[in-house]
PAVO-442455 format. One record per residue (C-alpha): x, z negated, y; residue number from 1; residue in one letter. Coordinates in Angstrom, 3 decimals, always signed. Each point is the difference from the previous one (the first is absolute). Example, Ala and Ser with C-alpha at 12.3 -4.5 7.8 and 13.67 -1.06 7.14 Angstrom:
<rs>
+----------+----------+----------+-----+--------+
!     east !       up !    north ! num ! residu !
+----------+----------+----------+-----+--------+
!  +12.300 !   -7.800 !   -4.500 !   1 !      a !
!   +1.370 !   +0.660 !   +3.440 !   2 !      s !
+----------+----------+----------+-----+--------+
</rs>
This chain:
<rs>
+----------+----------+----------+-----+--------+
!     east !       up !    north ! num ! residu !
+----------+----------+----------+-----+--------+
!   +0.000 !   +0.000 !   +0.000 !   1 !      m !
!   +1.138 !   +0.680 !   +3.541 !   2 !      r !
!   -0.802 !   -2.548 !   +2.707 !   3 !      y !
!   +0.204 !   +0.948 !   +3.658 !   4 !      v !
!   -0.028 !   -2.878 !   +2.477 !   5 !      i !
!   -1.141 !   +1.429 !   +3.325 !   6 !      m !
!   +2.008 !   -1.565 !   +2.846 !   7 !      a !
!   +0.536 !   +2.759 !   +2.548 !   8 !      d !
!   -2.825 !   -0.772 !   +2.402 !   9 !      g !
!   +0.375 !   -0.316 !   +3.758 !  10 !      d !
!   -1.530 !   -3.518 !   +0.036 !  11 !      m !
!   -2.004 !   +0.683 !   +3.178 !  12 !      k !
!   -2.185 !   -3.063 !   -0.628 !  13 !      r !
!   +3.002 !   -2.198 !   -0.750 !  14 !      w !
!   +2.948 !   +0.736 !   +2.296 !  15 !      h !
!   -1.013 !   -2.392 !   +2.762 !  16 !      t !
!   -0.531 !   -2.882 !   -2.413 !  17 !      q !
!   +3.557 !   -0.760 !   -1.055 !  18 !      s !
!   +3.532 !   +1.316 !   -0.118 !  19 !      h !
!   -0.307 !   +0.017 !   -3.820 !  20 !      i !
!   -1.316 !   +3.193 !   -1.643 !  21 !      p !
!   -3.003 !   -1.028 !   -2.072 !  22 !      k !
!   +1.505 !   +1.491 !   -3.168 !  23 !      h !
!   +2.782 !   -2.595 !   +0.324 !  24 !      l !
!   -2.293 !   -2.992 !   +0.442 !  25 !      l !
!   +0.880 !   -2.873 !   -2.306 !  26 !      s !
!   -2.377 !   -1.391 !   -2.618 !  27 !      v !
!   +1.309 !   -2.567 !   -2.443 !  28 !      g !
!   +3.562 !   +0.638 !   +1.167 !  29 !      g !
!   -0.146 !   +3.771 !   -0.617 !  30 !      e !
!   -0.764 !   +2.919 !   +2.264 !  31 !      t !
!   -3.192 !   +1.877 !   -0.822 !  32 !      l !
!   +2.070 !   +2.967 !   -1.171 !  33 !      l !
!   +2.344 !   -2.028 !   -2.209 !  34 !      s !
!   -2.921 !   -1.901 !   -1.483 !  35 !      r !
!   -1.894 !   +3.148 !   -0.930 !  36 !      l !
!   +3.051 !   +1.704 !   -1.514 !  37 !      v !
!   +0.658 !   -3.102 !   -2.108 !  38 !      r !
!   -3.629 !   -0.138 !   -1.145 !  39 !      q !
!   -0.015 !   +3.680 !   -0.955 !  40 !      l !
!   +3.256 !   -0.342 !   -1.932 !  41 !      r !
!   -1.350 !   -3.026 !   -1.871 !  42 !      a !
!   -3.062 !   +1.988 !   -1.106 !  43 !      c !
!   +1.593 !   +3.415 !   -0.559 !  44 !      d !
!   +3.750 !   -0.263 !   -0.430 !  45 !      g !
!   +0.509 !   +3.720 !   -0.557 !  46 !      g !
!   -1.927 !   +1.144 !   +3.054 !  47 !      a !
!   +1.197 !   +2.104 !   +2.917 !  48 !      e !
!   -0.460 !   -2.017 !   +3.190 !  49 !      v !
!   +0.271 !   +1.610 !   +3.441 !  50 !      f !
!   -0.294 !   -1.550 !   +3.443 !  51 !      i !
!   -0.882 !   +2.669 !   +2.540 !  52 !      t !
!   +1.654 !   -0.880 !   +3.295 !  53 !      s !
!   +2.445 !   +1.324 !   +2.569 !  54 !      h !
!   +1.154 !   -3.581 !   +0.659 !  55 !      n !
!   +3.311 !   -0.859 !   -1.772 !  56 !      p !
!   -0.998 !   -3.683 !   +0.139 !  57 !      a !
!   -2.611 !   +0.773 !   -2.658 !  58 !      y !
!   +2.574 !   +0.470 !   -2.760 !  59 !      e !
!   -0.989 !   -2.217 !   -2.944 !  60 !      v !
!   +1.853 !   -0.367 !   -3.315 !  61 !      p !
!   -2.034 !   +1.525 !   -2.804 !  62 !      g !
!   -1.547 !   +2.690 !   +2.217 !  63 !      a !
!   +1.097 !   +3.243 !   +1.639 !  64 !      v !
!   -0.636 !   +0.322 !   +3.729 !  65 !      r !
!   -1.322 !   +3.474 !   +0.678 !  66 !      y !
!   -0.372 !   +1.614 !   +3.419 !  67 !      e !
!   -3.178 !   +2.134 !   -0.009 !  68 !      p !
!   +0.277 !   +3.617 !   +1.100 !  69 !      q !
!   -3.307 !   -0.186 !   +1.863 !  70 !      e !
!   -1.498 !   -2.983 !   +1.803 !  71 !      n !
!   -2.270 !   +1.150 !   +2.804 !  72 !      h !
!   -3.348 !   -1.533 !   -0.972 !  73 !      l !
!   -0.856 !   -3.303 !   -1.652 !  74 !      e !
!   -1.076 !   +1.853 !   -3.138 !  75 !      i !
!   +3.492 !   +1.496 !   -0.261 !  76 !      d !
!   +1.069 !   -3.393 !   -1.377 !  77 !      r !
!   -1.138 !   +1.538 !   -3.288 !  78 !      f !
!   +3.340 !   +1.783 !   -0.092 !  79 !      t !
!   -0.799 !   +3.477 !   -1.261 !  80 !      r !
!   +3.310 !   +0.636 !   -1.749 !  81 !      e !
!   -0.269 !   -3.259 !   -1.982 !  82 !      l !
!   -3.493 !   +0.693 !   -1.366 !  83 !      i !
!   +0.099 !   +0.744 !   -3.716 !  84 !      c !
!   -1.956 !   -0.857 !   -3.118 !  85 !      d !
!   +0.104 !   -3.734 !   -0.748 !  86 !      d !
!   +0.689 !   -1.263 !   +3.494 !  87 !      v !
!   -1.261 !   -3.048 !   +1.850 !  88 !      c !
!   +0.103 !   -0.412 !   +3.767 !  89 !      f !
!   +0.181 !   -3.560 !   +1.354 !  90 !      l !
!   +0.195 !   -1.488 !   +3.482 !  91 !      y !
!   +3.222 !   -1.592 !   +1.224 !  92 !      g !
!   -1.781 !   -2.276 !   +2.479 !  93 !      d !
!   -2.082 !   -1.704 !   -2.698 !  94 !      t !
!   +0.633 !   -3.208 !   -1.939 !  95 !      c !
!   -1.158 !   +0.667 !   -3.559 !  96 !      y !
!   -0.751 !   -2.813 !   -2.410 !  97 !      t !
!   +1.713 !   +0.192 !   -3.380 !  98 !      d !
!   -3.425 !   +0.489 !   -1.569 !  99 !      e !
!   -0.703 !   +3.006 !   +2.223 ! 100 !      a !
!   +3.285 !   +1.682 !   -0.910 ! 101 !      v !
!   -0.615 !   -0.612 !   -3.711 ! 102 !      v !
!   -3.410 !   +1.628 !   +0.363 ! 103 !      y !
!   +1.268 !   +2.949 !   +2.050 ! 104 !      i !
!   +2.930 !   +0.781 !   -2.283 ! 105 !      t !
!   -2.177 !   -0.277 !   -3.108 ! 106 !      g !
!   -2.993 !   +1.983 !   +1.260 ! 107 !      k !
!   -0.764 !   +3.059 !   -2.127 ! 108 !      k !
!   -1.901 !   +2.922 !   +1.465 ! 109 !      t !
!   -0.154 !   +3.713 !   -0.703 ! 110 !      d !
!   -0.211 !   +0.936 !   +3.669 ! 111 !      a !
!   +0.061 !   -2.244 !   +3.089 ! 112 !      l !
!   -0.738 !   -3.675 !   +0.497 ! 113 !      w !
!   -0.022 !   -2.127 !   +3.129 ! 114 !      f !
!   +0.596 !   -3.744 !   +0.328 ! 115 !      v !
!   -0.771 !   -2.148 !   +3.026 ! 116 !      g !
!   -2.561 !   -2.072 !   +1.810 ! 117 !      s !
!   -2.938 !   +0.689 !   +2.272 ! 118 !      q !
!   +2.524 !   +0.077 !   +2.830 ! 119 !      r !
!   +2.967 !   +1.934 !   -1.345 ! 120 !      s !
!   +1.382 !   +2.122 !   -2.814 ! 121 !      i !
!   +3.194 !   -1.429 !   -1.506 ! 122 !      v !
!   +0.758 !   +2.480 !   -2.809 ! 123 !      a !
!   -0.755 !   +3.596 !   -0.895 ! 124 !      v !
!   +0.706 !   +0.810 !   -3.644 ! 125 !      i !
!   +0.229 !   +3.689 !   -0.911 ! 126 !      a !
!   +0.515 !   +1.282 !   -3.511 ! 127 !      h !
!   -0.833 !   +3.479 !   +1.309 ! 128 !      d !
!   +2.323 !   +0.681 !   +2.903 ! 129 !      g !
!   -1.573 !   +3.334 !   +0.927 ! 130 !      a !
!   -3.385 !   -1.690 !   +0.311 ! 131 !      l !
!   +1.405 !   -2.641 !   +2.339 ! 132 !      l !
!   +1.681 !   +2.664 !   +2.117 ! 133 !      q !
!   -3.269 !   +1.926 !   +0.182 ! 134 !      n !
!   -1.895 !   -2.968 !   +1.457 ! 135 !      h !
!   +2.849 !   -0.933 !   +2.351 ! 136 !      v !
!   -0.081 !   +3.569 !   +1.302 ! 137 !      n !
!   -3.791 !   -0.038 !   +0.334 ! 138 !      r !
!   +0.061 !   -3.163 !   +2.110 ! 139 !      a !
!   +2.922 !   +1.281 !   +2.066 ! 140 !      r !
!   -1.713 !   +3.328 !   +0.669 ! 141 !      d !
!   -3.225 !   -1.753 !   +1.029 ! 142 !      a !
!   +1.950 !   -2.105 !   +2.481 ! 143 !      f !
!   +1.860 !   +2.955 !   +1.471 ! 144 !      l !
!   -3.313 !   +1.855 !   +0.333 ! 145 !      a !
!   -1.424 !   -2.906 !   +2.010 ! 146 !      g !
!   -2.598 !   -0.824 !   -2.654 ! 147 !      q !
!   +1.248 !   -3.584 !   -0.464 ! 148 !      i !
!   +1.837 !   -2.441 !   +2.247 ! 149 !      t !
!   +1.881 !   -1.923 !   -2.708 ! 150 !      d !
!   +2.347 !   +1.511 !   -2.540 ! 151 !      c !
!   +1.378 !   -2.486 !   -2.525 ! 152 !      r !
!   -0.583 !   -1.440 !   -3.457 ! 153 !      g !
!   -3.721 !   -0.606 !   +0.511 ! 154 !      w !
!   -0.611 !   +3.658 !   +0.754 ! 155 !      q !
!   +1.896 !   +1.033 !   -3.131 ! 156 !      v !
!   -2.219 !   -2.359 !   -1.984 ! 157 !      y !
!   -3.190 !   +1.259 !   +1.619 ! 158 !      q !
!   +0.989 !   +3.581 !   -0.734 ! 159 !      s !
!   +0.650 !   -0.753 !   -3.659 ! 160 !      y !
!   -3.047 !   -2.255 !   -0.495 ! 161 !      a !
!   -2.368 !   +2.521 !   +1.584 ! 162 !      g !
!   -0.864 !   -2.372 !   +2.832 ! 163 !      l !
!   -0.533 !   +1.122 !   +3.584 ! 164 !      p !
!   +2.967 !   -0.489 !   +2.301 ! 165 !      f !
!   -0.601 !   -3.111 !   +2.060 ! 166 !      g !
!   +0.519 !   -3.776 !   +0.040 ! 167 !      p !
!   +1.503 !   -1.599 !   -3.146 ! 168 !      p !
!   -2.509 !   -0.099 !   -2.850 ! 169 !      a !
!   +0.545 !   -0.681 !   -3.683 ! 170 !      i !
!   -1.407 !   +2.283 !   -2.695 ! 171 !      g !
!   +1.327 !   +1.311 !   -3.326 ! 172 !      p !
!   +3.659 !   +0.009 !   -1.142 ! 173 !      a !
!   +0.763 !   -3.160 !   +1.993 ! 174 !      f !
!   +1.075 !   -3.491 !   -1.062 ! 175 !      t !
!   -0.747 !   -2.692 !   +2.550 ! 176 !      r !
!   +2.568 !   -2.805 !   +0.102 ! 177 !      l !
!   -0.936 !   -3.554 !   +0.910 ! 178 !      t !
!   +3.305 !   -1.617 !   -0.970 ! 179 !      d !
!   +1.737 !   -0.552 !   +3.323 ! 180 !      g !
!   +1.857 !   +3.300 !   +0.312 ! 181 !      t !
!   +0.221 !   +0.541 !   +3.752 ! 182 !      c !
!   +1.428 !   +2.393 !   +2.570 ! 183 !      g !
!   +0.938 !   -0.837 !   +3.576 ! 184 !      f !
!   -0.828 !   +1.788 !   +3.242 ! 185 !      n !
!   +0.755 !   -2.904 !   +2.351 ! 186 !      t !
!   +2.319 !   -2.985 !   +0.094 ! 187 !      w !
!   -3.081 !   -2.251 !   +0.051 ! 188 !      q !
!   -1.174 !   +1.420 !   -3.335 ! 189 !      e !
!   +3.442 !   -0.713 !   -1.446 ! 190 !      y !
!   +0.027 !   -3.590 !   +1.286 ! 191 !      e !
!   -3.517 !   -0.629 !   -1.347 ! 192 !      e !
!   +1.050 !   +1.382 !   -3.388 ! 193 !      f !
!   +3.028 !   -2.297 !   -0.176 ! 194 !      l !
!   -2.091 !   -2.977 !   +1.082 ! 195 !      e !
!   -2.343 !   +0.556 !   -2.953 ! 196 !      k !
!   +3.018 !   +0.082 !   -2.304 ! 197 !      r !
!   +1.492 !   -3.135 !   +1.547 ! 198 !      g !
!   +3.097 !   +1.861 !   +1.194 ! 199 !      e !
!   +1.829 !   -0.250 !   +3.285 ! 200 !      a !
!   +0.102 !   +3.086 !   +2.174 ! 201 !      c !
!   +2.664 !   +2.262 !   -1.490 ! 202 !      g !
!   +2.051 !   +1.180 !   +2.965 ! 203 !      r !
!   +3.120 !   +1.650 !   -1.394 ! 204 !      l !
+----------+----------+----------+-----+--------+
</rs>
């Protein structure tokens, strides 16, 4: 299996919050990136693990940092040249529970499967790479044509699930997590997450 940890965003909602890139936030003494690479290796020792980023600080043992050829739109985080059969895209600004990573790495599907919450998608599992690319392209084209105003994982899901493009909504081919897996858009969300875990704020 190939795992692609998407970490090449522009962090528009984050950059005024802290001098720390959110992918390098600390949880349990590890950065989000290091934690996820470790979890993936524990579940699938023979996997290919990529971190897509132009930032040299995102080098993590056990993964290959890859600089995407194209990164103009948010949906381009699904790095076209890394899409293949048996690939899973994950989010580098998310703290995954061990249980979530076990589920994601063990999920079997003939086509596409999405994992997340009502608020966010945290994994896109594709055993048919061409099918994933088709729905990424469909969402991207709709955005460029002015038919939709958002162009990210939710739109890929809506395209595949046969749902209308619009606000996040859960339908088929989706596993909803309720285990504490959480992404961060603001420093406040990060602090609230650590408070629930009983951890001090992890400024590196």
